[in-house]
C-alpha positions as CSV (number, residue, x, y, z in Angstrom):
1,M,-23.2,34.3,1.0
2,A,-22.7,31.8,-1.9
3,K,-19.1,32.8,-1.8
4,A,-18.8,32.2,1.8
5,N,-20.4,28.8,1.3
6,Y,-18.1,28.4,-1.8
7,E,-14.7,29.0,0.2
8,A,-16.2,26.9,3.1
9,L,-16.6,23.9,0.7
10,N,-13.4,24.6,-1.2
11,A,-11.4,24.6,2.0
12,Q,-13.2,21.2,3.3
13,L,-12.3,19.7,-0.2
14,M,-8.6,20.8,0.2
15,D,-8.3,19.0,3.6
16,D,-10.3,16.0,2.7
17,L,-8.9,15.3,-0.9
18,P,-5.5,14.2,0.0
19,K,-6.8,12.0,2.9
20,L,-9.1,10.2,0.4
21,Y,-6.1,9.9,-2.0
22,V,-3.9,8.2,0.7
23,L,-6.8,5.9,1.6
24,S,-7.3,5.0,-1.9
25,M,-3.8,4.0,-2.7
26,E,-3.8,1.7,0.4
27,I,-7.0,0.1,-1.0
28,L,-5.7,-0.1,-4.4
29,N,-2.3,-1.7,-3.1
30,N,-3.7,-4.0,-0.7
31,C,-6.4,-5.2,-3.7
32,L,-3.5,-5.7,-6.2
33,N,-1.6,-7.6,-3.5
34,R,-4.2,-9.9,-2.8
35,F,-4.7,-10.5,-6.7
36,L,-1.2,-11.2,-7.2
37,R,-1.1,-13.8,-4.7
38,A,-4.0,-15.2,-5.8
39,E,-2.7,-15.6,-9.1
40,E,0.6,-17.1,-7.9
41,K,-1.3,-19.5,-5.9
42,F,-3.2,-20.4,-9.0
43,H,-0.2,-20.8,-11.3
44,H,1.7,-22.8,-8.7
45,A,-1.2,-25.2,-8.6
46,A,-1.7,-25.3,-12.5
47,L,2.0,-26.0,-12.5
48,D,1.7,-28.7,-10.2
49,Q,-1.3,-30.3,-12.1
50,M,0.9,-30.4,-15.1
51,Y,3.8,-31.8,-13.7
52,H,1.6,-34.8,-12.4
53,L,0.2,-35.3,-15.7
54,M,3.5,-35.3,-17.3
55,Q,4.7,-37.8,-14.8
56,L,1.6,-40.0,-15.7
57,D,2.3,-39.8,-19.4
58,L,6.1,-40.9,-19.0
59,V,4.7,-43.8,-16.8
60,L,2.0,-44.9,-19.2
61,S,4.2,-44.5,-22.3
62,S,7.1,-46.3,-20.6
63,H,4.3,-49.2,-19.8
64,D,3.2,-48.8,-23.3
65,D,6.8,-49.7,-24.5
66,N,7.3,-52.7,-22.4
67,I,4.1,-54.5,-23.8
């Protein structure tokens, strides 16, 4: 009886594990894609802020030169 249970569970695992692997890879890919998009948005926002600060610094330094 134990052997029959083992063989039944083993057969079920052999059927289910490849499906689990495929679904897990889809989830991982979705998570990585969303993370990379969020990181890209963050970097664009940071660069935009740095650009505006650099422009402000140029305006202020040219204003100081005129005084």
